[in-house]
C-alpha positions in Angstrom: 0.1 0.2 -0.2 2.9 2.1 0.7 4.1 1.8 -3.1 0.5 2.5 -4.3 0.6 5.8 -2.1 3.5 6.8 -3.9 2.2 6.2 -7.2 -0.6 8.8 -6.4 1.7 11.5 -5.3 2.6 14.0 -8.2 4.8 17.1 -8.2 3.5 20.3 -8.9 4.8 19.9 -12.6 2.2 17.3 -13.0 4.9 14.5 -13.1 5.0 11.7 -10.4 8.1 11.7 -8.3 9.2 8.4 -9.7 8.4 8.5 -13.2 8.8 10.7 -16.3 5.2 9.9 -17.3 2.7 12.7 -16.7 0.1 12.5 -14.1 -2.8 12.9 -16.7 -1.4 9.9 -18.7 -1.0 7.7 -15.8 -4.4 8.7 -14.5 -5.9 7.8 -17.8 -3.7 4.3 -17.6 -5.4 3.8 -14.2 -9.0 4.4 -15.5 -8.5 2.0 -18.4 -7.5 -0.6 -15.7 -10.4 0.0 -13.5 -13.1 -0.1 -16.4 -11.7 -3.5 -17.5 -11.3 -4.7 -14.0 -15.0 -3.9 -13.1 -16.0 -5.4 -16.8 -14.3 -8.8 -16.0 -15.9 -8.7 -12.4 -19.5 -8.2 -14.0 -18.6 -10.9 -16.5 -17.8 -13.5 -13.6 -21.0 -12.5 -11.8 -23.1 -13.4 -14.8 -21.1 -16.6 -15.2 -21.7 -17.7 -11.6 -25.2 -16.4 -11.6 -26.0 -19.7 -13.8 -25.3 -21.8 -10.7 -25.4 -19.6 -7.7 -27.8 -17.2 -6.0 -27.6 -13.7 -5.9 -27.4 -13.8 -2.0 -24.4 -16.1 -2.0 -22.5 -13.9 -4.6 -23.2 -10.8 -2.8 -21.9 -11.9 0.5 -18.7 -13.3 -0.7 -18.1 -10.2 -2.7 -18.5 -8.2 0.3 -16.7 -10.5 2.4 -13.5 -10.4 0.2 -13.8 -6.8 0.0 -13.6 -6.6 3.9 -10.5 -8.9 4.1 -8.9 -6.2 1.8 -10.0 -3.3 4.0 -9.3 -4.7 7.3 -5.5 -4.4 7.2 -5.6 -0.8 6.4 -8.2 -0.2 9.3 -5.8 -2.3 11.8 -2.9 -0.4 10.4 -4.6 3.1 11.1 -6.1 1.9 14.4 -9.5 1.5 15.4 -9.8 5.2 15.8 -10.1 5.3 12.2 -13.7 3.9 12.5 -14.8 7.0 14.6 -17.7 8.7 13.2 -20.4 11.1 14.4 -22.9 10.1 11.6 -23.3 6.5 12.1 -27.2 6.8 11.1 -26.0 7.7 7.4 -23.3 4.9 7.4 -26.3 2.5 8.1 -28.3 4.1 5.4 -25.5 3.8 3.0 -25.2 0.0 4.0 -28.9 -0.6 3.5 -29.3 1.2 0.1 -25.9 -0.4 -1.0 -27.1 -3.9 -0.5 -30.3 -3.0 -2.2 -28.2 -1.8 -5.3 -25.9 -4.9 -5.4 -28.9 -7.4 -5.0 -30.6 -5.8 -7.8 -27.5 -5.3 -10.0 -26.5 -8.7 -9.5 -29.8 -10.1 -10.4 -30.2 -8.1 -13.3 -26.6 -9.2 -14.7 -28.1 -12.9 -14.7 -30.8 -11.8 -17.0 -29.8 -9.0 -19.0 -27.1 -8.4 -21.6 -24.0 -7.1 -19.9 -23.7 -4.3 -22.6 -27.2 -3.4 -21.9 -26.8 -3.3 -18.0 -23.6 -1.2 -18.5 -25.3 1.3 -20.8 -28.1 1.7 -18.1 -25.4 2.1 -15.2 -24.5 5.4 -16.7 -27.4 6.8 -15.4 -25.9 7.1 -11.8 -24.7 10.4 -12.5 -28.3 11.6 -13.4 -30.0 10.1 -10.2 -26.9 11.3 -8.2 -27.9 15.0 -9.5 -31.6 14.5 -8.6 -30.7 13.2 -5.2 -28.4 16.2 -4.5 -31.5 18.5 -5.4 -34.1 16.7 -3.3 -32.0 15.7 -0.2 -29.4 18.4 -0.2 -31.4 21.2 -1.7 -29.0 22.1 -4.3 -30.0 24.2 -7.0 -30.2 23.0 -10.4 -30.1 25.1 -13.4 -31.7 24.7 -16.9 -28.6 23.4 -18.5 -28.1 20.5 -16.0 -32.0 19.8 -15.9 -31.9 19.6 -19.8 -28.9 17.1 -19.5 -30.9 14.8 -17.2 -33.9 14.9 -19.5 -31.8 13.9 -22.4 -29.9 11.3 -20.2 -33.6 9.5 -19.6 -34.4 9.7 -23.2 -31.4 7.8 -23.9 -32.8 5.2 -21.4 -35.8 4.9 -23.5 -33.6 4.3 -26.6 -31.9 1.4 -24.6 -35.2 -0.1 -23.4 -37.5 0.7 -26.4 -40.5 0.0 -24.3 -43.7 -0.9 -25.8 -47.3 -1.9 -24.8 -46.6 -5.6 -25.5 -42.8 -5.7 -24.0 -41.2 -4.2 -21.1 -37.8 -5.4 -20.0 -38.6 -5.8 -16.3 -35.0 -7.1 -15.6 -33.5 -4.1 -16.9 -35.7 -2.0 -14.5 -33.4 -3.7 -11.8 -30.4 -2.2 -13.3 -32.3 1.2 -13.1 -33.2 0.7 -9.6 -29.6 -0.3 -8.7 -28.1 2.8 -10.3 -30.9 5.0 -8.3 -29.7 3.5 -5.2 -26.0 4.1 -6.4 -26.9 7.9 -7.1 -28.4 8.3 -3.8 -25.2 6.7 -2.2 -23.1 9.4 -3.9 -25.1 12.2 -1.8 -24.5 10.3 1.3 -20.8 10.1 0.8 -20.8 13.6 -0.2 -22.5 14.4 3.2 -20.3 12.0 5.1 -17.1 13.5 3.7 -18.0 16.8 5.6 -17.3 15.1 9.0 -15.7 11.7 8.5 -12.3 10.7 7.0 -12.2 8.7 3.8 -10.6 5.8 5.6 -13.8 5.7 8.0 -16.1 5.9 5.1 -14.7 3.0 3.3 -14.3 1.0 6.3 -17.9 1.4 7.5 -19.1 0.5 4.0 -17.1 -2.9 3.9 -18.2 -3.6 7.4 -22.0 -3.0 7.0 -22.2 -4.7 3.6 -20.6 -7.9 4.9 -22.9 -7.8 8.3 -26.1 -7.0 6.2 -25.6 -9.7 3.5 -24.7 -12.6 6.1 -28.1 -13.3 7.2 -29.4 -13.1 3.6 -26.8 -15.8 3.0 -27.9 -18.0 5.8 -31.6 -17.7 4.9 -31.6 -18.0 1.2 -27.9 -18.7 0.1 -26.1 -21.9 -0.7 -22.5 -22.5 0.0 -20.2 -22.6 -3.0 -17.9 -25.3 -4.0 -14.3 -24.9 -4.3 -14.2 -23.9 -8.0 -17.1 -21.2 -7.4 -15.2 -20.0 -4.3 -12.0 -19.2 -6.5 -14.4 -17.3 -9.0 -16.0 -15.5 -5.9 -12.4 -14.5 -4.6 -11.8 -13.1 -8.3 -14.9 -10.8 -7.9 -13.7 -9.4 -4.7 -10.2 -9.0 -6.1 -11.3 -7.3 -9.5 -13.9 -5.1 -7.6 -11.3 -4.0 -5.2 -8.8 -3.4 -8.2 -11.3 -1.4 -10.2 -12.5 0.8 -7.3 -8.6 1.4 -6.1 -7.7 2.3 -9.7 -10.6 4.4 -10.1 -9.9 6.5 -6.9 -6.3 6.7 -7.8 -7.0 7.9 -11.4 -9.6 10.8 -9.8 -6.8 11.9 -7.4 -4.3 12.6 -10.2 -6.4 14.2 -12.9 -9.4 16.4 -13.5 -12.4 14.3 -13.0 -14.3 15.2 -16.3 -11.2 14.0 -18.1 -11.0 10.8 -16.3 -14.6 9.8 -16.2 -14.4 10.4 -20.0 -12.9 7.0 -20.3 -15.7 5.3 -18.3 -17.4 4.6 -21.5 -14.7 2.0 -22.1 -16.6 -0.3 -19.6 -19.2 -0.7 -22.4 -16.5 -1.6 -25.0 -15.1 -4.3 -22.6 -18.7 -5.4 -21.8 -19.8 -5.8 -25.5 -16.4 -7.9 -26.1 -17.1 -10.1 -23.0 -20.7 -10.4 -23.9 -20.1 -11.6 -27.6 -17.0 -13.7 -26.7 -18.3 -15.7 -23.7 -22.1 -15.5 -23.5 -22.7 -15.3 -27.3 -24.7 -11.9 -26.7 -25.6 -10.0 -29.9 -24.7 -6.5 -30.7 -27.7 -4.0 -30.4 -27.3 -0.9 -32.1 -29.8 0.9 -30.5 -28.4 0.0 -26.8 -25.1 1.7 -28.2 -26.7 4.7 -29.5 -29.0 4.8 -26.0 -25.4 4.4 -23.9 -23.8 7.2 -25.8 -26.8 9.8 -25.3 -27.0 8.6 -21.5 -23.1 8.8 -20.9 -22.8 12.0 -22.7 -25.4 13.8 -20.5 -23.8 12.2 -17.5 -20.3 13.6 -18.5 -21.7 17.0 -19.1 -23.3 17.0 -15.6 -19.7 16.0 -14.2 -18.3 19.0 -16.3 -20.6 21.3 -14.8 -20.0 19.8 -11.2 -16.3 20.3 -11.9 -16.5 23.9 -13.0 -18.9 24.7 -10.0 -16.2 23.7 -7.5 -13.5 25.8 -9.1 -13.9 29.5 -7.6 -12.6 30.9 -10.9 -15.7 29.4 -12.8 -18.3 29.3 -10.0 -20.3 32.2 -11.8 -20.6 30.6 -15.1 -21.3 27.4 -13.5 -24.3 28.3 -11.9 -26.6 27.6 -14.8 
């Protein structure tokens, strides 16, 4: 972890202390790795969902994530868990479990590319949640981006009176919860350290998913357990790479590469699950992603004192 921390450190010239590669280029490489790791993780979830229930997959994904976090907690001491807002941590844990169960359930029935395309709506839901719960003001441009984003959702789903993809609605439910969680984390970051937020998330997700395993789950065999370990590993690697990338470069530039998740997902779906390539899904994904990136761009300008006035639109 010390080595990882050194990689994140940059000089004022925009280069790392230990490399001649610019921080921006390294951030892009970390983001590429993050998107690939998360796409592979989702592919393994879909493969395992043929034989394992969602409760088992959810618990072991959280358990292996907790095993990664605990050494950091022990290293920093139990004082790193100190918080004044346990209620928000608990709320985040409950909504996080709901999001994970819906997401994993959807991956068992929905093509990975479709699920990934719809997952880009998280930025839209996060903006709406900030307006509803944090009373943030929303200007016409961001409102227009949200409307356009949900038009993209209709393009992906193409609902008719005869056919509605109810499994795909689970993806939207999941991203709605993740969007709400973004607002919770934003609130927690005002009082709690990042280590506390990450640790409580891992602890509560594991504790909340354990009773579901006992009641509805099954014990995996040795081969399945190895794949579950890979799910936890790729999820952890993906989020660590994403966090590192965001710490090294502008969020708008970094998140513009998040669209690679769709590319990897299409490749995994075609090669391993014989999924077809739906042009309308790709078109809808572009619409949703573009609106989300615009919202991220407006948010990044709003947090810059030099551009605050022009960002209030």
